[in-house]
C-alpha positions as CSV (number, residue, x, y, z in Angstrom):
1,M,147.6,98.0,112.3
2,S,149.9,101.2,111.7
3,P,150.8,103.6,114.9
4,M,149.0,106.7,113.2
5,T,146.0,104.3,112.4
6,R,145.8,103.2,116.0
7,T,146.0,106.7,117.4
8,A,143.3,107.8,115.4
9,F,140.8,104.4,115.9
10,A,141.2,105.3,119.5
11,A,140.3,109.1,119.8
12,L,137.0,108.1,117.6
13,M,136.4,105.3,120.5
14,L,136.9,108.0,123.1
15,S,134.7,110.4,121.8
16,V,131.7,108.1,121.1
17,T,132.0,106.7,124.5
18,A,132.2,110.5,125.9
19,W,128.9,111.6,124.2
20,P,126.4,109.4,126.7
21,V,127.6,110.6,129.6
22,A,127.5,114.3,128.5
23,A,124.1,113.6,127.5
24,Q,123.4,112.5,131.3
25,S,124.7,115.1,133.0
26,S,123.0,117.8,131.0
27,A,119.5,118.8,131.7
28,S,117.7,118.0,128.1
29,L,114.4,116.8,126.9
30,F,115.7,113.3,127.0
31,Q,116.7,113.2,130.4
32,K,115.1,111.0,132.8
33,Q,112.7,112.6,135.1
34,P,112.4,111.8,138.7
35,A,109.5,109.4,139.9
36,A,106.8,111.1,141.9
37,P,106.9,109.7,145.4
38,G,104.6,106.8,145.6
39,A,104.1,106.2,141.9
40,A,106.0,103.7,141.1
41,G,104.1,100.3,140.2
42,S,100.9,102.2,140.3
43,A,98.7,104.5,138.0
44,A,100.7,107.1,138.9
45,A,103.5,106.1,137.3
46,S,102.9,108.0,133.9
47,L,105.2,109.9,131.3
48,F,104.5,112.9,132.9
49,P,105.1,114.1,136.6
50,Q,102.3,113.7,139.0
51,A,103.1,117.1,139.9
52,D,101.7,118.3,136.5
53,L,98.9,116.2,136.9
54,E,97.7,118.2,139.7
55,A,98.5,121.4,139.0
56,A,96.6,120.9,135.4
57,A,93.4,121.1,137.6
58,D,93.8,124.7,138.4
59,I,94.6,125.8,134.6
60,S,93.5,129.4,134.3
61,V,92.3,130.6,131.1
62,G,91.9,134.2,129.2
63,I,90.4,134.8,125.5
64,E,90.9,138.4,124.8
65,A,92.7,141.4,124.1
66,P,93.9,143.8,126.9
67,Q,91.7,146.2,129.0
68,P,92.4,148.9,131.3
69,D,92.3,148.6,134.9
70,P,91.6,144.8,134.7
71,L,90.0,142.5,137.5
72,P,92.3,139.9,138.4
73,V,92.3,137.4,136.3
74,P,94.5,135.4,133.4
75,Q,94.6,136.8,129.8
76,V,96.0,134.7,126.8
77,A,96.7,136.8,123.5
78,E,94.2,136.8,120.8
79,T,95.0,133.8,119.4
80,T,93.4,130.0,119.0
81,T,94.8,128.2,121.8
82,T,94.3,124.6,123.3
83,V,95.1,124.6,127.0
84,T,98.0,121.5,127.4
85,A,100.6,122.6,129.6
86,P,99.7,122.4,133.4
87,E,100.4,125.9,134.0
88,V,99.1,127.5,136.9
89,V,97.9,131.0,136.9
90,T,96.6,132.6,140.1
91,E,93.9,135.4,140.2
92,T,96.3,138.0,141.8
93,E,98.9,137.4,139.4
94,A,97.2,138.1,136.3
95,A,97.4,141.9,134.7
96,E,96.4,143.1,131.1
97,V,98.3,145.6,129.3
98,S,96.9,148.8,128.0
99,P,96.8,148.8,124.3
100,A,99.4,151.8,124.4
101,E,101.8,149.9,126.5
102,A,101.6,146.8,124.4
103,S,102.7,149.1,121.0
104,T,105.7,150.2,122.9
105,A,107.0,146.8,124.3
106,T,110.4,145.6,123.9
107,P,110.2,142.9,121.3
108,V,110.9,139.5,122.2
109,D,114.5,138.5,120.9
110,P,114.4,135.7,118.4
111,Q,115.8,132.0,119.4
112,P,119.2,131.7,118.1
113,T,120.1,129.3,115.0
114,L,121.3,125.9,116.3
115,A,124.1,124.1,114.3
116,P,123.1,121.3,112.4
117,A,123.5,117.9,114.6
118,S,126.0,115.4,113.2
119,P,125.1,112.6,111.2
120,T,126.3,110.2,114.2
121,L,124.2,112.2,116.9
122,I,120.6,112.2,114.3
123,A,121.7,108.3,114.5
124,L,121.5,107.9,117.8
125,T,118.7,110.0,118.7
126,Q,116.3,108.5,116.0
127,G,114.6,106.6,118.1
128,I,114.4,108.5,121.4
129,R,110.8,110.2,121.8
130,P,110.7,113.6,123.7
131,R,108.8,113.3,127.2
132,L,105.2,114.2,126.3
133,R,103.0,116.6,128.0
134,P,99.6,116.2,129.3
135,A,96.7,115.4,126.5
136,E,93.9,118.0,126.3
137,I,93.0,119.5,129.7
138,D,89.2,119.6,129.2
139,T,89.1,123.4,128.2
140,Q,89.9,124.0,125.0
141,V,89.7,128.1,124.1
142,V,89.4,129.7,120.6
143,A,89.9,133.6,120.9
144,A,88.0,136.2,119.1
145,S,89.1,137.1,115.8
146,A,90.3,140.4,115.4
147,V,88.2,140.9,112.2
148,C,84.4,142.4,113.0
149,L,81.6,140.0,111.5
150,A,78.8,141.2,110.0
151,P,75.6,140.3,111.6
152,S,74.5,137.6,109.0
153,A,77.9,136.0,109.4
154,V,76.6,134.8,112.9
155,R,73.6,132.7,112.7
156,D,71.7,134.4,115.6
157,R,68.0,135.3,116.0
158,D,69.3,138.2,118.6
159,L,72.0,139.9,115.7
160,A,69.5,139.2,113.2
161,R,66.6,141.0,114.6
162,N,69.2,144.1,115.5
163,A,71.1,143.9,111.8
164,G,69.8,147.5,111.3
165,A,71.4,148.8,114.7
166,F,74.9,147.9,113.1
167,D,74.5,150.1,109.9
168,V,73.2,153.1,112.1
169,D,76.5,152.7,114.0
170,P,79.5,151.2,112.3
171,N,81.6,151.5,115.7
172,L,79.8,148.5,116.5
173,C,82.6,145.2,116.2
174,I,81.4,141.8,116.3
175,T,83.4,138.6,117.3
176,E,82.9,135.6,118.5
177,E,84.6,133.3,120.8
178,R,84.2,129.6,121.9
179,F,85.7,127.3,124.4
180,T,84.7,124.1,125.7
181,E,84.3,122.6,129.7
182,H,83.1,119.5,131.1
183,G,82.1,118.7,127.3
184,R,80.2,121.9,126.9
185,P,81.0,123.8,123.7
186,W,80.5,127.5,124.8
187,H,79.6,130.0,122.3
188,M,79.8,133.7,123.0
189,V,79.2,136.8,121.1
190,V,81.1,139.7,121.6
191,I,79.7,143.0,120.9
192,E,82.2,146.2,121.4
193,N,82.3,149.8,120.3
194,R,85.7,150.2,118.7
195,R,85.3,154.1,118.9
196,S,84.9,154.1,122.5
197,P,86.2,150.8,123.9
198,R,86.7,152.1,127.6
199,G,83.3,151.9,128.6
200,P,81.2,150.0,131.0
201,V,80.6,146.0,130.3
202,W,77.3,144.2,130.0
203,A,77.1,140.4,130.5
204,I,74.0,138.6,128.9
205,L,73.7,135.3,130.3
206,H,70.4,133.9,129.2
207,D,70.0,133.8,125.4
208,N,66.1,133.8,125.7
209,E,66.0,137.0,127.2
210,D,65.6,139.5,124.1
211,S,65.0,142.8,126.0
212,A,68.0,142.3,127.8
213,F,70.3,141.7,124.7
214,D,68.8,144.8,122.8
215,A,69.6,147.1,125.8
216,A,72.6,146.1,126.2
217,L,73.4,146.5,122.4
218,Y,71.9,150.3,122.9
219,S,74.2,150.9,125.8
220,V,77.2,149.8,123.9
221,S,76.2,152.4,121.3
222,R,75.2,155.0,123.7
223,Y,78.0,154.5,126.0
224,G,81.0,152.8,124.5
225,G,82.7,149.5,126.1
226,K,81.4,146.2,125.4
227,M,78.7,143.2,125.8
228,I,79.1,139.6,126.0
229,A,76.4,137.3,125.3
230,L,76.3,133.7,125.7
231,E,74.5,132.0,122.6
232,T,72.5,128.8,123.8
233,G,69.9,128.3,120.7
234,E,67.6,130.8,122.4
235,S,67.2,128.9,125.5
236,R,67.8,129.7,129.0
237,S,69.9,126.9,129.8
238,F,72.6,124.7,128.0
239,Q,72.9,121.3,128.0
240,K,71.1,121.3,131.3
241,Q,72.9,123.7,132.7
242,D,71.9,127.1,133.7
243,P,74.7,129.6,133.0
244,N,74.0,132.1,135.6
245,R,74.2,129.4,138.1
246,N,77.6,128.0,136.8
247,F,80.1,130.5,138.5
248,G,83.0,129.2,141.0
249,A,86.6,128.1,140.0
250,T,86.9,125.6,143.0
251,R,85.1,122.7,144.6
252,G,85.2,124.4,148.3
253,I,83.3,127.5,146.7
254,T,81.0,125.6,144.5
255,A,80.0,122.8,147.2
256,P,76.4,124.7,148.4
257,C,75.6,125.1,144.6
258,R,72.6,122.7,143.9
259,N,72.1,123.7,140.5
260,M,75.6,123.5,139.2
261,V,75.7,120.2,137.2
262,N,79.6,120.1,137.2
263,Q,81.4,121.3,139.9
264,P,83.6,123.5,139.5
265,A,83.7,125.5,136.6
266,P,87.0,127.6,136.3
267,G,87.1,127.5,132.3
268,F,83.6,129.2,132.5
269,T,84.1,131.6,135.0
270,K,87.2,133.2,133.7
271,A,85.9,133.3,130.1
272,I,83.2,135.2,131.6
273,Q,85.0,137.4,134.2
274,K,88.2,138.3,131.7
275,H,85.8,140.9,130.2
276,F,85.4,143.1,133.1
277,N,88.0,145.4,134.6
278,R,87.8,147.8,137.7
279,R,86.9,151.1,136.1
280,Y,83.4,150.5,136.1
281,P,81.3,147.8,138.2
282,V,80.0,144.2,137.0
283,L,76.8,144.8,134.9
284,T,74.2,142.5,133.8
285,M,71.0,142.3,132.5
286,H,68.4,139.9,132.5
287,S,64.2,139.9,131.9
288,N,61.7,137.7,133.8
289,D,58.2,136.5,133.8
290,N,55.1,138.5,134.6
291,G,54.6,138.4,138.5
292,H,56.1,136.4,141.2
293,A,55.3,132.7,141.4
294,G,54.7,133.0,145.4
295,A,51.8,135.1,144.5
296,G,50.1,133.5,141.6
297,G,52.5,134.9,138.9
298,A,55.2,133.1,137.0
299,G,58.4,134.6,137.5
300,H,60.7,134.6,140.3
301,I,62.0,137.9,140.8
302,S,59.8,140.5,142.4
303,A,60.7,144.0,144.2
304,R,57.5,143.8,146.4
305,R,58.4,140.4,147.9
306,S,61.6,139.7,150.6
307,S,63.3,136.9,151.9
308,A,66.0,135.5,153.9
309,T,68.2,136.6,150.9
310,M,66.4,139.2,149.0
311,T,64.9,142.2,150.4
312,G,62.5,144.3,148.0
313,L,62.5,147.9,147.7
314,M,59.2,149.4,145.8
315,S,59.6,152.8,144.5
316,P,57.6,155.4,147.0
317,N,56.9,157.4,144.0
318,P,55.7,155.1,141.3
319,Q,55.8,155.9,137.1
320,G,53.9,153.6,135.6
321,S,55.0,150.3,133.8
322,L,58.7,151.6,135.0
323,S,57.7,150.6,138.2
324,D,55.8,147.3,137.8
325,E,57.1,144.9,140.6
326,D,59.1,142.9,137.8
327,N,61.4,146.2,137.1
328,A,64.2,146.8,139.1
329,V,67.9,147.1,139.7
330,L,69.0,144.3,141.8
331,T,72.5,145.0,143.5
332,A,74.4,142.9,146.1
333,G,76.2,143.3,149.4
334,T,78.1,140.9,152.1
335,V,76.3,142.4,154.8
336,P,72.5,142.8,155.7
337,F,70.9,145.9,153.5
338,D,70.3,147.9,156.7
339,Q,74.2,147.9,157.1
340,N,75.4,148.9,154.0
341,R,74.8,152.7,153.3
342,D,76.1,152.4,149.7
343,A,73.0,149.8,148.8
344,Q,70.8,152.8,150.9
345,K,71.9,155.8,148.9
346,L,71.4,153.8,145.5
347,A,67.5,152.9,146.7
348,K,66.9,156.2,147.5
349,Y,68.2,157.6,144.2
350,L,66.4,155.1,142.3
351,G,63.2,155.4,144.3
352,A,63.0,159.1,143.6
353,Q,62.8,158.3,140.0
354,G,60.2,155.7,140.2
355,I,62.6,153.0,140.0
356,N,62.2,149.7,142.2
357,M,65.6,148.1,143.7
358,I,66.3,144.8,145.3
359,Y,69.1,143.9,147.6
360,E,70.8,140.4,147.7
361,H,72.5,139.3,150.6
362,V,75.5,137.3,149.7
363,R,77.3,134.8,152.3
364,T,79.2,132.0,151.4
365,N,76.8,129.3,152.9
366,T,74.0,130.1,150.8
367,N,76.0,130.6,147.2
368,D,74.3,129.6,144.5
369,C,77.1,130.0,142.0
370,S,75.5,132.9,140.5
371,F,77.5,136.0,139.0
372,S,76.4,138.2,141.5
373,F,77.3,135.6,144.5
374,H,80.8,134.8,142.5
375,V,81.5,139.0,142.2
376,K,80.9,139.5,145.7
377,L,82.6,136.5,147.3
378,N,85.7,137.1,145.5
379,K,85.7,141.0,145.8
380,L,85.4,141.9,142.4
381,G,83.9,145.2,142.9
382,D,80.3,146.6,142.8
383,Y,77.6,144.2,141.0
384,Y,74.4,145.9,139.3
385,N,71.6,143.8,137.6
386,I,69.2,145.6,135.2
387,E,65.7,143.1,135.8
388,V,62.7,143.9,133.6
389,E,59.4,141.8,132.8
390,H,60.1,140.0,128.9
391,G,59.6,142.3,126.4
392,R,60.1,145.7,128.2
393,V,63.1,147.1,126.8
394,E,62.3,150.4,126.4
395,D,61.8,150.4,130.5
396,Q,65.2,148.4,130.7
397,K,67.0,151.2,128.6
398,Q,65.3,153.8,130.8
399,I,66.4,152.1,134.1
400,L,69.6,151.7,132.3
401,D,70.2,155.1,131.8
402,A,69.4,156.4,135.0
403,L,71.9,153.5,136.6
404,M,74.4,155.3,134.1
405,A,73.7,158.7,135.4
406,Y,74.4,157.5,139.0
407,L,77.6,155.8,138.2
408,N,78.6,159.0,136.3
409,V,79.2,157.2,133.3
410,K,78.4,159.8,130.1
411,P,77.0,159.1,126.4
412,R,79.8,159.2,124.1
413,R,77.5,160.0,121.5
């Protein structure tokens, strides 16, 4: 071998030897991760660190476009998303961006173009697999499409019943959202007033309560904003779970909840909660059976009755069916009614118009994982629920108009 050949061969061997050393000293996808303490030889020794598994339990989800003055919940852009990375987002860290801000945001610089790898490097790395991320973490999220759907495109009796409303008001836009948690494939229909999107937001949690759906649709058309309605096959519950007993993101806060089948339910909780914002209180509507079961009726809500949790306040100025014991505005607070001046003011206003009120005293030890308890225990703002007897949609609309006037929300049309 000539001197020149020996020199070239030595240089080649030096470069081949140095490459693995450099790869080990720099951060890369192929670098071996340190084992978690105590993980060796146990089930904890996996393809990803134990910290990743622990963080995955608190993943936050969000599936809707920005809203003003948001509640402290995480947001994810309107794209189809499968939650796979163990990213923890606390409720106080998340903030939505207004549409105006989004349109002027600085674009993200594209990733730089990398030079093609050498044949030697490709050959050396062909058998190496990158570190795996955790597989699907219980909750899948599919965001609402930006395209408005026709009522006939969504197989739902509530939309079919109200198909004419969408012909009368072309500003009403239907989208869908789907997510899975604890094996339950939840389905929500979102109806937004695209002309006046910054209005009150209503949650319709029971699919069998038709008057609540119809009155919420009336509100979205008249006052703007939107409504979110759970679709559960016209049933009150879905796969043995009452949706209005399924709120709570941690095991500690959901511990007292006897009617919550799988505890906790952070995906469900945040998928509903993220639609609300600080501009308006949290609003819901329900309907119930005639009379109270404790007095020979069939329902469980009555403004004529009080309990350790509920204070019923019948109107001193009854106005026909409007003042039926099954019709009322339910509000909630963390102190007793006689210590809540805001609730007393509302009761006086409603009573003068023939509208009953029910006050719910919220305490941690009596948490039932309903939406009202979740809102007040987490300090997410004021809460109002309009309750009526099944089928009393006109009474529900009348109470709604009175509540909107009290909250100084003016009609948009």
